[in-house]
N, C-alpha and C positions, 0 to 999 in steps of 0.2 A: 758506694753501691751496696745495697743490702743483700740479704740472701733471698731464697725463693719464697714468695708469698703464696699461700694456698689460694687457688682461683680456678674456675672452670667455665668453659664455653659450652659444655655438654649438659643436656637435660637427660633425665632417665629415659625419655622417649628416644633421644638420639642414640643412647647406648643400646636400647632394644633393637633399633633399626640396624645398627652397626653389627651386632652379634648375629642378626638373622640375615646379613648380607644385603639389606634393602636400604641402606643409607647411601644415597646417590650424590650427596653434596658434602662429602667428607672434607673437601678443601676449605670449607668455611669453619671447620672445627680443628682438625689436625694440622700440624705444621707450626709455623711461627706467625704470630699476629700482633703487630704494634697496637696497643690499646692503653686506656687510662684506667687505673684502679684506685679508688679512694683519692682522686685528685692527683695521683702520681703517674707520670708517663713511663712506659716500659714495654716489654714484650711478653706475651703469653706463649708458652711452648707446650705442645702436646705430641706425644709419639706412642705408637703401638709397639710394645715389647713385652709380651706376656711371660717370656722365660727369664726376664731380668730379675736380679735381686736388688740392683741399684742402677739408676740412670742419672748422669750428670750432663748439664749443658756446658760445653767447653768452647772458648772462643777468644777473640781479641780482648774482650772486656775482663777476662780473668786469667790472662796469660796461658790459656789452654790447660789450666790445672783442674784435674779431676777432683770431685768432692766438694768444691766451693759452692756450686750451685746445683744441688740435687733436687730432681723433680719428685713429686709425691705420686705414689701409685693409687689409683682409684680403688675404692672398697668393693666395687661391683663385679670383680672378676672379669672385667673387660680387657685387662692387660694394658690399659692406657696409663701412661705417666704424664703428669702435667704440672704446671705452676707458672706464676707470673714473676718475672725478674725486673724490678724497677731499674730505670736508667738505661736499659738496652735499647738502642735506637735503630731505625732503618739504616741499612748499610753495614751493620755489624756482621762479621763472619763468625760462623759457629758450626759445631758438629755435636752429635750425641755420643758420649762415652758410656758404653753399656757393659755392666758387669753381670754375667749370666749365672743363673743357677746351675747351668749345665757345665760341670767340671771347672767352675770358676773362670771360664773363657771370658776374655775382654775384647770387645770390638769398638771401633771408632767409626761412626757412620755419618754420612751426609743425611740431611732430613728428606725422607721420601716425598714430603709435601712442600718442600721449599719452592718459593715462587721465582727464585733467582739463585744463580751459582757463580762461584769464582770462574774466571777464564781458565779453561784447561791449559796446561796439565795440572793446575791447582784444583783442589777438589772440595773445598769448604762450601757450605750453604751460606746464603746471605739473607738476613732479615730484610724484607722488602715491603714498601708501602706506597708504590707508585700510583698516582691517579691519572686517569686519561679521560678526556671529554670526547666522546664519539660524535662524528658528524655524518653518519651513514644511515640516518633514519629512513630516508627515501628508499634506499636499497632494502633495508630490513623489512619495511612495510610491504614491499612488492616482490621480494625474492621468491616467494612461493611460485609465481608465474615464471621466473627465470630458471628455477631449479627443478621444475616439474619434469616428468619423464617424457612429456610431449613438447619439450623445448629443446633448442639446440644445445648440445654439450660438446664443445670442442676444447680439449684440455691441453695446456702447455705444461709439461712436467719439468720442474726446476730443482737443481741442487744449488742452494743459495751461495755456497762457498765457491762455486766455480762457474757461475753463469758469466760473470765478468769480473776482472780484477782491475785495480787502479794501476797507475804508472809504476808503482813500486812492487807490483805483484801481490798486493795485500787485498783482503776481503773488502767488498763494499759493505757499508753499514746498512742496517734496516732503513735508515733515513735516506741514504743515497739510492737504495733499491726502490724506495717509495716514489722516487722521481724517474730513474732510468728504466726500471723493469715495467712499471705501470705504463709509461709512455710507449714502450715497445709492444706490450701486449695489446694495447689499444690500437696501435698502428697495424698490427698483424691480424686484428679481428678475432682473436681467441675469446671464447665466452668465459672460460674458467682457467685458473692456474692451480697446479697441484705442487705443493712443496714436499720434497723428500724431508725426512723427519727434522723438525726444528726444535725438538725437546733436547735438553742438555745431554751430551754424550762425550765421553772422555777421549775416544780414539778416532782420529780423522779418517783412516782408511775404512772404517765401518760405514762411512757415508751418513752416519746418524742412526743406523739401525740397531745399535747397541746402546740403549738408553740407561742413564743413571738418574737423570732429573726429569721425572715424568710430568711435573707441573711447572717446569722452568724453561722458557725459551732459551736456546743457547746464547751465552754471553759473547760468543765469537763476533756477533754482528751488532752488539749494543744491548741496551736495557729492554725489559719486557714492553715498555711503552713504545719502543721503536718498532716492535713487531705489530703492535696494535695500530700504529700510524700507517704501516705498510698495508695492512688489511683494510683499514679505513679508506685509504686512497684508492685501493683496488675497487672497493664497493662504490665509492663516489664516481668511479669511471665504468660502473656497470659490469665489473668482472667478479665472478664468484671465486671463492677460495676453498680448496680441498687440502686437508693435511694428511700426510702419511702417518698412520698410527700403528704402534707395534705392541700388541698384547700377547705375542706368541713366545717371546723369550727376552732375557735380559742378561747382561754380562756379569762375570764373577768378580769384577774389580772390588778391592778391599773396602772402598767407601760406599759401595752400592747396596742393592737390596739383598744380595746373597748372604745366607747364614747371619741374618740381621741381628738377632738378639742372642746369638750363640745357639740358635736352633734353625731348622728349615722353616722359616716363617712364611716367606712369600713363595718359595719354590717347593715343588712336590718332593717329599722326602725320599721316595723310591727313584733311584737314578734312571730306571727304565722309563719313568714318566717325567722326571725332573731335570734331565740333562739332554742337551741337544748336541749330538756329535758333529753335525755339519757346521754349526756356528760356534762350537765350544762355549755354549752359554746355557743358562738355567731356564727351566720352563715353569711358569706359574702353576700353583696348586689350584686348579679351577674349581675344585670341590670345596674349598675352604671359604666360608661365608665372608669373612673380613677381606680376603683377597679379591673376591668378586666385587665387593663394595668399593675397594680401591680402584679396580679397573674401570668399572662403570662410572664412578665419580670422575676418573681421569678423562674419559671420553667426553662426558658432559661439560667438564671444566673448559675445554677448548671451544665448545659451541657456545657456552654461557659467557665466559670472560673475554674471549677473543673474537666473538661474532663469526666464527668459522661456519661455512656453508655445507661442508661435507667432510667425512673421514674415509680415507681409502685404507682399509684394514689389511695389513701386511701378512703374508704367509699363512693364510687361513687354512690351507691344506694341512700344514704341519700341526695345527690345533685339532683338526677333525679326526685324524687317524692315529691310533696308538702305535702302529707299526710304521709310521712315516719315516723313511730313510733308515729303517732298522732291519737287521737280519733276523732270521729264525732264532728264538731263544733270547733275543734282546728286548722283547716286549711281552706284555701279559694281556690276554684278552679281557674284555669287560664282562659284566655279570651274565650277558647273553651269549658269551663265547665268541663274539666277533671283534673287529678291529676299530670300532668307532669309539671316540673319546666322549662318553656321554656327558661328563661334567662340562667339557669345553663347549659342546653343542648347546647345552642348556644355557650356559653363560652368553654365548653369541645371540641366542634368541632373546634372552632377557635384555641384553644390551640394545639390540635393534628396536625392540618394543619401547624401551625407555627413551631412546633417542627420538624416535618418531612421535612419541606421546608428548615429550617435553618441548620440542622445537619445531615450529612450522617452517616448511620450505627447505629442509635439509635432506641430504642423501648420504647413505653409507654405501661404500663400494668394496666388494670383496676381490682381493687378489687371490684367486683360488684356481689351481691348475688341474684339478681332477674332474671326473664326471659326477661328483656328488650331486644328487638331484635337488632341485628347488632352492638353490642358494639365494636367488633373488625373487622368492615368492613369500607371501605373508606368513607369519608364524601361525596365524589362525587356521591356515589350511595345511600346516605341517612343514612349511618352508623355514629357512634360516632367517628370513626377514630383511635381507639386504635390499637396497634399491637397485643396484647394478652389480654385475660381475665382469671381471676382465675375461676377454675371449682369447685365451692362450692358444687354443687349438687353431683358430683362424690365423693368428699371428705366425705360429710355427709353419703351418701348411703354406701360407702365402709367401713367406720368405724362402722356403724350400723351393717353391715353384719359380720365383723370380731369380734365384741363383742359377737356374739352368739356362744354357744357351737357347735362344729362341727356336732353333731348328729341332730341339728335342721336346719343346713344350707341348706339342700336339699329343704326345703320349701321356701327358700328366695333367690334362685339363681338369680331371675330377679332383685334383688337389685343391683347385680353386672353387669348384662348384660344391664340394662336400659340405662346406660351412653352412650352406642354405638348408641342409637336411636337419640341422639342429639350431639354426640361428634364432628361433623364437621360443626355445625351451627355457631361456633365461633373458633378462634384460642385459644385453651384452654391450660392453665398451670395448672398442678395438684398440689394443695398446701396442705402440712401438715405443717401449720404455727404455730406461737406462740399462736394464739387464741385457738388451740386445746389442749393445755397442761397447762391451767391455770384455776383458779376459780373452783376447785373441779372436773375438767373434767378428771384428771389423765394424766400421761405420756402415750405416745403411747404404750409402753411396757405393762403397767398395764391396758390398755383397752383390752388386749388379754386374752382369757380364757385359762384354763387348768393349769397343773403343770408347773414347771420351764422350762422343756424341750419344752413343747408344746407352752408355752408363747413366747419363743425365736424363735421357728420354725414358729409360726404364724407371728411374726414380720418380719422374713426373707422373708416369702411368700408375705406378704403385700408389701414390698419394691420391690420384684421381679415382682409382678403383676403391681405395679405402673410404674416401669421403662420400661416395655414392652407394656403398654397401650399407645395408641396414645396421643400425647401432650408433652409439656415441663414439667419439674419437679421442685418442690421446697420442701426442707426439712429444718425445723427449727433446729438450733444448739442444740446438745444433742441427737436428734433423731438418728444421725448417729452412736452412740454407745449404743443405748438403755438406755438412762438416765432413772432411775427408779422413781425418784421423779418428781413432777410438777416443771415447770420453776419458779424460784424465782429471780426477777430482782435485789435483794439485794446481791445475792451470785453468785460466779462463778459456772460453770457447775461442775458436779461430776466426775472430771477427774480420781479420784482414782478408779473408777469402771473398768478402763481398765486393772487392775491387774487380773480381772476375765475372764476366757476363753470365756464365753458366750458373754460378752460385747465386748471383743476384736474381737470375731467372727462377730458380727454385724458391727463393724467398717470396718473389712476386706471386708465384703460383700458389703457395700455401696461404698467403694473405687473401688471394682471390677465391681459393677453395673455401676458406672460412666464410667469406662473404656469400658465396654461392649457397653454402649449407644454411647460413642464417637467414638468407632472403627467400629461400624456397621451402615452404611448409611441407612439400612432398618428401623432402629429405629428413624431416624430424617429427612431424605430427604422429606418424605411425611407425617410428623407427624400431619399436620393439614388438611390432605386431605383423603377422603374416599378411594382413590386409594391406600393408604398406609396400609390398614387393610382389612383382610377377616376372617370371622369366619370359622373354620373347624366344630366345634360343640359347640353350647351354650346351648344345651337342655339336657345334661346328669345330671339332677337334682339328680338322685338316687345316683350316685357316687360323686356328688359335684365336677365335673371336667369341666374345660373350656379349649378348644383348639382353637388356632387361628394363623394366618399368619401375619407377618409384612413385608412390601414391600418397597423397595427403587426404584431407577431408573434401577438398574441391577437385573433382575429376578434370576440370578445365586446366588445372595447374600441374597435372601429372608430368613427369619427366621421362624421356626415353634416353637410355644410356647405351653406348656401344664402345667396347674396348677391343683393341687389336694388340695382341701380345707378341707380334713379330715386327721386324723392321721393313716389311713389304707393305706399302700402302694398299688398302682394299678399296678399289674404285668400283663405282656402280654396284655397290653391295646392297642387296635388297633385304629389307626387314619388314615383317608384318606389323601393322599398327592397329590399335583398338578403335580409333576414330578417324574418319576421313577429314581432310582439311590441309592447311598449310603448316609445315613444321620448320621452325627456325632454330639454327644452331646458337645456343646461348653460352657454350663453354667448350674450349678445346685445350688439352694439355700441350698441343703441338703449336700453339700460338708463338709467333716470333718473339713476342715480349718475354716469353719464358725460356727462350733458347731453342724453340722447335723449328720445324721447316716452314711453318706458316700456311699449311694447306687449310682451306676454309670451305665449308658447305654454304652455298647460297640458299635462299628459302626453297624448301622442297615441297612440291604439291603431291598429295597422295594420289595413287592410281587405284582403280577398281580391279586390283589383281590380287587374288587370295594368296597369302603367304603365311607361314608359321601359324596356321590355324585362324588367322584373321582375314576378314573380307577385303581389307585394303592394305596397301604396302607403299613404301617409299624406297627410292634408291639414294644411297648416301656414299660419301667417301670417309673411310676410317683411316686416319693418318698412321704412319709407321710408329710403332710403340706408343700409341696414343689412345686417349679416351675423349669422346665427344658427347655432349649433352644437348638434346633437342627438347623444345617445348612447343 
C-alpha cells in the first residue's frame, strides 16, 4: 500500500461555492469516495480542517498509525485537506487524526461526511460504496399529488429501535421493517410515516436527537442500502416518508463535530450562542458559510440519495431565539437589540427555498412551539418557508381539556374552541408525538379520566375530534391501539394488548378514521384554509357539545360533525344545517366495533325549523363521549 497520491474532486468553482456557503451538494466531494486513479483502485479522502497543521487518515489499513497517510492541504485557503490512498477498499474503518495549529492540540475524529459508521459504541467511520437499484419510479413521478397541501396527511411517528423487537428483544433490521412495518402502515391506512432520527448517533437514550453521523444511516439496523429498501418498499405501497432532521444542536462526543480541528469549527465560539444548556450539546455557527453549506447539503442529501418526501425539522424555536431557555445575562441581543437569531433565520429561509427549488413534491415541517409568525408562509412574502408547522398550542390545550372530569368540562369549552381563532394563521399539523408519552406524562389512554369504559370512550372521542379538526394529523406509535404504559425506547410496543377488545377497538377506530379522512375530500382539500371550516355551534357549554361543518370543493360532500364531551347521551339534539335534505350518519366513535355502546342515528330528514342561524335543522343523537359524522 503506497502513500497518499495528490488528487482532487474539487474544481475552483466548487471551492468558490463552498467558501460562499452556496455548495449544496458537498457530499459528492467531501468525505471518503472509492474511485480509480491512473488504473489503481483506492479511496479519495477530503476533510475541512482549516486550523490544522497536519491531517492523517488512520485506520485498519495502517494499524491506526498517525503520519503514514498524510493528506495534502489545498493551496486556495479553503481549509480542505485531501488525497487518494491506493488499495483502501469499501468496508475499511477509518478516522482523521488532526494536529492543530492551536496549541498543538490533537484530535481524532470520525468523518463528518461518512456514509456509514461502525455500530455504536464503536465510533469509526466506514468507507462505503453501496449501490441500490430503486423501484419507486411510479411514486416519485406522482408524489407531488400525494404530498401536496390539499392531500390527506396522516402521519405515523416511529422510533425504529422500539416499534417492535424480535423474540430475543433485539432490534428489527431495516429489511425486516420493510416487511412488517410497511404491511402494518398499509393495513392502518396511514398516508405517511415519520422516522425519529435515523442518522448515526452514539447514545441510545437520546432517541437519535444527538447526531454524530449526519450523512450515515445508523448501523444499528443494518447497512445504508437497508434503509433505502425500507423507503423504497414504503413508496411502492403508496406511503410517504418524513425524516426527523436535527440542525439545532449536536453532542460534544470526542469523535464528533465539536472542537473538530482544535478550533470551534462547526459550533459557535461564544458559549452564549454555541452551547445548549437544556441538551448539554453544541449549537452550530449559523453565520459561518461553510457550516451553512454543510447543513443545507445534509438536508438535500436525504432527499436526493434516499428519496425522502419530507423533513420534520426539530427544535426550530431553539434556533430562532438567542434567549431560548436562557436567563438574563446568558445571552446577547442581535444588532437590532432584540432576541432573534438572524443568522439562523436566514439559514432556515435559504434551506427551505433550496429544498423546494430542487425537489418536486416534498414538504418541510417545523416543530416550532412559539408564536413566531409566518413559519409556514413563503420566504418571498417574509415567511420562514416551511410547508407545515406542528400545532403545539392545540395539542396542549386539547390534552388539558381531556384530562378534566366531564362534569367540569362545561367551564373550559373555550380550551377547545380557542384553536379555531388561529387555526389558519399557519399550515398546521396536529401532533400527538413521542414527547407527550414520556417522563411521567403518562400514555394518552391514562391521561383520560373515568372508569375503563369512559377512558377508552374519551380516547376514541379525542381521535375523532382530532381527525375532523382542520389540519394534518400525526400519531406516535402505540397511540393507535391505546398503549397503556409510557413509551420506553428500550422495549418494543405492548402488542400483547391487542388481545383485549378495548385496545383492538381503538386500533380499528384509527384505521377507519384514516380511511374516513382519506376518502372524504371535505376533510383535506381545504384543511389549511378557513373556507374549509364553519362552526354550527361552539357555545353549548352547558351540554359540552361542539358542532361544525367541514368543507371541500364540492358542497354536496360537506360533512356535519357533532362531538359530545360528556358521558350523557344527547338525544333529540337539534342542530341547524346549511342545506335541506336527508342526512346519513357515516361515522360514529361509539360503534360497537370500537368498544362503544352502539347507538346509531337512522337517516335524518331536515325540518323547516330555523336553528343556529340556518333555515333548516335536524334532530340527532350524539352518543356519550362520542363523535358522529353526517353527510
